[in-house]
C-alpha positions in Angstrom: 93.1 89.5 111.2 91.7 86.3 111.8 93.0 84.2 114.8 94.4 81.3 112.8 96.6 83.8 110.6 97.9 85.5 113.8 98.7 82.0 115.2 100.5 81.0 112.1 102.6 84.2 112.2 103.6 83.2 115.9 105.0 79.9 114.9 108.8 79.7 113.8 109.7 79.7 110.3 110.3 76.0 110.1 106.8 74.9 111.8 104.9 77.3 109.5 106.7 76.1 106.5 106.0 72.6 107.5 102.4 73.2 108.4 101.8 75.1 105.1 103.6 72.3 102.9 101.8 69.8 104.8 98.3 71.3 104.2 99.2 71.8 100.5 100.3 68.1 100.3 97.2 67.0 101.8 94.8 68.9 99.8 97.0 67.8 96.4 97.1 64.3 97.4 93.6 64.0 98.4 92.5 65.5 95.2 95.0 63.2 93.2 93.8 60.1 95.4 90.0 60.8 94.7 90.8 61.6 91.1 92.7 58.2 90.7 89.9 56.4 92.5 87.3 57.8 90.2 89.4 57.0 87.1 89.9 53.5 88.2 86.2 53.0 89.1 85.3 54.4 85.5 88.0 52.2 84.0 86.8 49.2 85.6 83.1 50.0 84.8 83.8 50.7 81.2 85.5 47.2 81.2 82.6 45.7 82.7 80.3 47.4 80.3 82.4 46.2 77.3 82.3 42.5 78.8 78.6 42.9 79.2 78.0 43.8 75.6 80.0 40.4 74.9 78.0 38.6 77.4 74.7 40.0 75.9 75.7 38.5 72.2 76.6 35.2 73.8 73.3 34.9 75.6 71.2 36.3 72.9 72.7 33.5 70.8 71.7 30.8 73.2 68.2 32.3 73.8 67.8 32.1 69.9 68.3 28.7 70.1 66.0 28.1 73.0 68.6 27.4 75.5 69.5 24.1 73.9 72.8 24.4 75.1 71.8 24.4 78.7 70.6 26.9 81.2 72.5 30.1 81.8 75.9 29.9 83.8 75.8 31.0 87.5 78.2 33.5 86.9 76.8 35.3 83.8 75.4 38.0 86.0 72.1 39.7 86.4 70.0 39.3 83.1 66.4 38.7 82.1 64.6 37.6 78.9 61.3 39.1 78.3 59.0 38.1 75.6 56.7 40.5 73.5 53.6 39.6 75.8 55.7 40.7 78.8 56.1 37.3 80.2 59.8 36.6 81.9 61.0 33.6 80.1 64.3 33.2 82.2 66.5 35.3 84.2 69.6 35.4 86.3 71.8 37.2 89.1 68.6 38.6 91.1 67.2 40.5 88.1 63.7 38.2 88.5 63.6 39.4 92.2 63.3 43.0 91.4 59.6 44.2 91.5 58.1 46.0 88.4 61.3 45.5 86.2 59.2 44.7 83.3 57.6 48.3 83.6 61.1 50.0 84.3 63.1 48.4 81.3 63.2 50.2 78.0 60.9 49.2 75.2 62.0 46.5 72.9 64.3 47.7 70.1 63.4 47.0 66.5 63.5 43.5 65.2 66.7 41.8 63.9 67.2 42.8 60.2 66.5 40.1 57.6 66.9 36.6 58.6 69.1 37.1 61.6 67.8 35.6 65.0 69.7 38.3 67.1 69.5 42.0 66.6 71.9 44.7 67.5 72.7 45.6 71.2 71.4 48.9 72.6 72.5 50.5 75.8 70.3 52.4 78.1 70.5 53.6 81.6 67.7 52.4 84.1 67.0 53.4 87.5 65.8 50.4 89.1 63.3 49.9 91.9 62.7 47.8 95.1 63.0 44.1 95.5 59.8 41.8 95.6 59.6 40.7 99.1 56.4 38.5 98.7 58.5 35.5 100.0 60.4 37.8 102.8 60.5 35.1 105.2 62.3 32.6 102.9 65.0 34.9 102.3 65.3 37.0 105.6 65.8 36.2 109.3 63.3 37.5 112.0 65.7 40.7 112.5 65.2 41.7 108.8 68.6 40.6 107.7 69.3 38.3 104.8 69.9 34.7 105.3 73.4 33.3 104.4 73.3 31.6 101.2 75.4 28.9 102.5 72.7 28.0 105.1 70.0 27.5 103.0 68.9 24.3 101.0 68.3 26.5 97.9 71.6 28.7 97.8 71.3 29.7 94.1 68.0 31.4 94.9 69.2 33.0 98.2 72.2 34.4 96.4 70.2 35.8 93.7 67.8 37.4 96.3 70.8 38.9 97.8 72.2 40.2 94.5 68.8 41.8 93.9 69.1 43.9 97.2 72.4 44.9 95.6 70.8 46.4 92.5 67.8 47.8 94.1 67.3 51.6 93.7 70.4 52.1 91.8 71.0 53.5 88.3 73.1 51.1 85.9 73.5 50.5 82.3 71.2 47.9 80.6 72.1 46.2 77.4 69.0 45.4 75.3 69.0 42.9 72.4 66.1 41.8 70.3 66.0 37.8 69.9 63.8 35.6 67.6 63.5 32.0 68.8 62.3 29.3 66.1 59.1 27.3 67.0 61.1 24.3 67.9 62.8 26.1 70.9 59.9 28.3 72.0 57.5 27.1 74.9 55.1 30.1 74.7 54.8 31.1 71.0 54.3 35.2 70.4 54.0 34.5 66.6 51.6 32.9 64.4 54.2 30.5 63.0 54.9 29.5 66.6 58.1 31.2 67.0 59.0 33.8 69.9 60.1 37.3 69.8 61.6 38.4 72.9 64.2 40.9 74.4 67.2 40.0 76.4 68.3 42.5 78.9 71.7 42.4 80.5 72.3 44.4 83.5 75.6 45.9 84.2 76.3 45.8 87.7 78.9 48.1 89.3 80.0 45.4 91.9 83.5 44.8 90.3 84.3 48.5 89.7 83.0 49.2 93.6 85.0 46.3 94.8 88.3 47.6 93.1 87.5 51.2 94.0 86.5 50.4 97.6 89.7 48.2 98.0 91.7 51.4 97.6 89.9 53.4 100.1 91.5 52.1 103.1 95.1 52.4 101.7 94.5 55.9 100.3 92.9 57.0 103.4 96.1 56.2 105.4 98.5 56.8 102.5 97.4 60.6 101.9 97.8 61.9 105.3 101.0 59.7 105.8 102.4 61.2 102.8 101.3 64.9 103.7 103.1 64.3 107.4 106.2 63.0 105.3 106.1 66.3 103.1 105.7 68.2 106.2 108.6 66.6 108.1 110.8 67.0 105.0 109.8 70.7 104.7 110.6 71.2 108.4 114.0 69.7 108.2 115.0 71.3 105.1 114.0 74.9 106.3 115.9 74.3 109.5 118.7 73.2 107.7 118.6 76.2 105.3 118.4 78.5 108.1 121.2 77.3 110.0 123.6 79.8 108.2 121.3 82.6 109.2 121.3 81.5 112.9 125.0 81.4 112.7 125.1 85.0 111.2 122.7 86.3 113.9 124.7 84.9 116.7 127.9 86.4 114.9 126.4 89.8 114.6 124.9 89.6 118.2 128.6 89.4 119.6 130.1 92.2 117.5 130.9 95.3 119.3 132.5 98.5 118.8 135.7 96.8 120.1 135.3 93.9 117.6 134.0 95.3 114.4 136.8 93.1 112.4 134.8 90.2 113.0 132.6 88.9 109.9 129.8 86.4 109.6 130.3 83.1 108.0 129.4 82.7 104.1 127.8 79.7 103.2 128.8 77.6 100.2 125.5 77.5 98.4 124.9 80.1 95.9 121.5 81.2 97.2 119.9 84.4 98.7 121.5 83.4 102.2 124.9 83.3 100.6 124.1 86.8 99.0 122.6 87.8 102.5 126.0 87.1 104.3 128.1 88.8 101.7 125.8 91.8 102.0 126.2 91.6 105.9 129.9 91.5 105.6 130.1 94.3 103.0 128.0 96.5 105.5 130.2 95.4 108.4 132.9 96.5 106.2 131.3 99.8 105.6 130.6 100.4 109.4 134.1 99.5 110.4 135.5 101.9 107.9 133.1 104.6 109.1 133.8 103.9 112.8 137.6 104.1 112.2 137.3 107.3 110.1 135.1 108.6 113.0 137.8 107.7 115.5 140.5 109.4 113.4 138.2 112.4 112.7 137.7 112.8 116.8 141.4 112.4 117.3 142.5 114.9 114.5 139.8 117.3 115.9 141.0 116.9 119.4 144.6 117.3 118.1 143.8 120.4 116.0 141.9 122.0 119.2 144.6 121.4 121.7 146.9 123.7 120.2 145.1 127.0 120.3 143.5 125.9 123.6 147.1 125.4 124.9 148.2 128.7 123.6 145.2 130.5 125.2 145.7 128.7 128.5 149.5 129.8 128.4 148.7 133.2 127.7 146.0 133.7 130.3 148.1 131.8 132.9 151.3 133.9 132.3 148.9 137.1 132.6 147.8 136.0 135.9 151.1 135.0 137.3 153.1 137.9 136.1 150.5 140.8 135.7 153.3 143.4 136.0 155.6 142.2 133.3 152.9 141.6 130.4 151.1 144.2 128.1 147.5 143.4 128.5 146.6 144.4 125.0 149.2 142.0 123.5 147.6 139.3 125.8 144.2 140.3 124.7 145.0 140.2 121.1 146.7 136.7 121.1 143.7 135.3 123.2 141.4 136.6 120.4 143.4 134.8 117.8 143.5 131.6 119.6 139.4 131.9 120.3 138.9 133.0 116.7 141.0 129.7 115.5 138.9 127.5 117.9 135.5 129.3 116.6 136.7 128.5 113.0 137.4 124.9 113.7 134.2 124.4 115.6 132.4 125.7 112.7 134.0 123.6 110.3 133.5 120.5 112.6 130.0 121.3 112.8 129.4 121.6 109.1 131.4 118.3 108.4 129.2 116.5 111.2 125.9 117.4 109.6 123.9 114.6 108.0 124.5 114.2 104.1 121.5 115.3 102.0 120.7 117.7 99.1 121.2 121.5 99.5 118.1 123.8 99.5 117.0 124.3 95.8 117.3 128.2 95.5 118.5 129.8 92.4 122.2 130.8 92.8 124.5 132.6 90.4 127.8 131.2 90.3 129.2 133.8 88.3 127.9 136.5 90.3 129.3 135.0 93.4 132.8 134.8 91.9 132.8 138.4 90.9 131.9 139.5 94.4 134.8 137.2 95.7 137.4 138.4 93.3 136.6 142.0 94.3 136.8 141.1 97.8 140.1 139.3 97.7 141.6 142.1 95.4 140.7 144.7 98.2 142.8 142.6 100.5 145.8 142.7 98.4 145.6 139.2 97.1 146.6 138.5 93.4 143.4 137.3 92.2 141.9 137.4 88.6 138.9 136.5 86.8 138.8 135.4 83.2 135.9 136.4 80.9 133.0 134.0 80.9 129.4 134.0 80.9 127.2 136.8 82.4 125.1 134.2 84.4 125.6 130.8 85.7 122.3 129.7 87.5 122.6 126.7 89.6 120.0 125.3 92.1 121.4 125.1 95.8 122.4 127.1 99.1 124.1 130.4 98.3 125.8 130.6 101.6 127.1 126.9 101.0 128.4 127.7 97.4 129.8 131.0 98.8 131.8 128.9 101.4 133.0 126.5 98.8 134.4 129.0 96.5 136.0 131.0 99.3 137.6 127.9 100.6 139.1 127.2 97.2 140.3 130.8 97.0 141.8 130.7 100.5 143.8 127.5 99.5 144.8 129.0 96.3 146.0 132.3 97.8 147.9 130.4 100.5 149.8 128.4 97.9 150.1 130.7 94.9 153.5 132.1 94.2 152.5 135.1 92.0 148.8 134.7 91.0 145.4 133.0 91.3 143.1 132.9 88.1 139.3 132.0 88.3 137.3 130.9 85.2 133.7 130.2 84.7 132.7 128.3 81.9 129.5 126.4 80.6 129.6 122.9 78.9 128.7 122.6 75.1 125.2 121.2 76.0 124.4 123.9 78.5 124.1 121.3 81.1 126.8 121.9 83.6 128.7 125.0 84.7 132.3 124.8 85.5 134.4 127.1 87.9 138.1 126.5 87.9 140.8 128.1 90.5 144.3 127.9 89.5 147.3 128.9 91.4 150.8 128.9 90.2 152.4 127.3 93.2 154.0 123.8 93.7 152.0 121.5 91.7 150.5 118.5 93.4 151.2 114.8 92.5 148.5 112.8 91.0 148.4 111.1 94.3 148.2 114.1 96.2 145.4 115.4 94.2 143.0 112.9 95.9 144.6 113.1 99.5 144.1 116.9 99.9 140.3 116.4 100.2 140.8 114.2 103.3 140.0 116.1 106.6 143.2 117.5 108.4 145.3 116.6 105.4 148.7 118.7 105.1 151.1 117.6 102.4 154.6 119.1 103.5 156.2 121.0 106.3 156.1 124.3 104.2 152.5 124.4 104.8 152.8 125.5 108.6 149.7 125.3 111.0 149.6 128.9 111.2 149.9 129.6 107.4 147.9 126.5 106.4 144.6 126.6 108.4 142.9 123.6 110.0 143.2 121.3 106.8 139.3 120.9 106.7 138.6 123.5 103.9 138.9 121.3 100.9 137.3 118.6 102.7 134.1 120.8 103.4 134.4 122.3 99.7 134.0 118.8 98.4 131.3 117.8 100.7 129.3 121.1 99.6 130.0 120.1 96.0 128.4 116.8 96.5 125.3 118.1 98.1 124.7 120.2 95.4 125.2 117.0 92.9 128.1 118.1 91.7 131.9 117.2 91.9 135.2 118.8 92.7 138.6 117.6 91.8 142.3 118.6 91.6 144.9 118.2 89.0 148.4 119.6 88.2 148.0 122.4 85.8 148.8 121.6 82.0 151.0 123.4 81.0 152.8 123.7 84.5 153.2 125.0 87.2 150.7 125.0 89.7 147.4 123.1 90.6 143.9 123.5 89.1 140.7 122.8 91.3 137.6 122.2 89.2 134.2 122.7 90.5 131.3 121.2 88.3 127.7 121.8 89.2 124.5 121.0 87.4 122.9 124.0 85.5 119.4 125.5 86.3 117.4 127.4 83.8 117.5 131.0 84.5 114.0 132.7 84.9 113.0 134.4 81.8 114.3 138.0 81.4 116.2 137.7 85.0 119.4 139.6 85.3 122.4 138.2 87.2 121.5 140.3 90.1 118.2 139.0 90.3 119.4 135.4 90.1 122.2 135.7 92.7 121.1 135.4 96.4 
């Protein structure tokens, strides 16, 4: 990376914006100023060219009368009249002081049509040569500079010689007009009848266009950088003002700690990306505060759940040590084993919930096979669990151990609260894209509000579900977490018709390998 770019990135945002805006303005204003100056030069030069055409017609009319109206005016500009023999009849404005002018000018245009004395004007572009300096001492000082016209007895010639220097070695437009002067106005006849045929050449000097254009050079040279500086300053101020809300948000966020998560960044009034950033930041802080609060509740609930079995274990061991003769060692060990099993189960559940959320491994698992295995297991344990007829296979993508844990948690909850029976049903949607597993118990029905609360961690809904009979309160939370990891859903609703509650697992179906059996699909 080049050093200028690296240096630019090290600047603050307001300075960087001001620098870029200033450079862009300098380039754009510079191009605009140059274009305007060239446009003005061309416009003035075109106007001068048009006036030269008008001047050439007027001078040609005077030349056709043999200049009987008087000599050319001093302000008529540079022109020269050359007859057919190459003689210079008259001239003005320094044209007669240009060396070799007759050889550089274009040839004479066609004669005027009919009996007209003046022909049509023609335009040409001519590159002029140097000035005739045969009388150099007359017009120049010893150091080579031109003499001042005002300090010489012949100021008109002095001024014309100076104009010749301004025309030398330059390309400019020339207007040529053929002129016929009758014999009574011709001093050097070129025709047998005593008339003169000549060509009037009017040179179009760029003086006026250059003067007008040069007059803008100084203002534009000062104005363009000044305007760019104004743009840069405005960009700097506007950027600083626009970033004030961002700085205020930065200061507020920097002061937020775990003890002040209720603080929020100020939201500016303007409807722009900064306002959106502030609102997004506040939304993120809301989620962060909620996550921290849930984490605190989770830690508190976990500590509370672990305290009871630990206290029971501590009491049993302490009693055994203090009264070794009055206790049954087998009974103490069995009680300690129950407490440690409960602690182990809570620990495993907490570790499972503490894992980062992520997709489950994509192995092929048969939900129908899992439900059949679990139903047989629970029947062997004496639980009233039945399985309705359903598809032979229900292949899904996921982790077989996690899905087994999900179904076991649902069955444990159903068995715990059922009055007489627990019914499992496996089905597939009409489009074949989703498998559903429902677990119904005929116990006390949940209210609509409780149907969502039961999935919260450490939730117990009534005193009838005692700690000993009801587990840790993490089973359904773990089940829903596993369902989400498998891109599925887990919901609860009061049974219709009553009584009882129905839990429904929905999981995306996976195509079963061709010809595979349920035993081959299950893990």
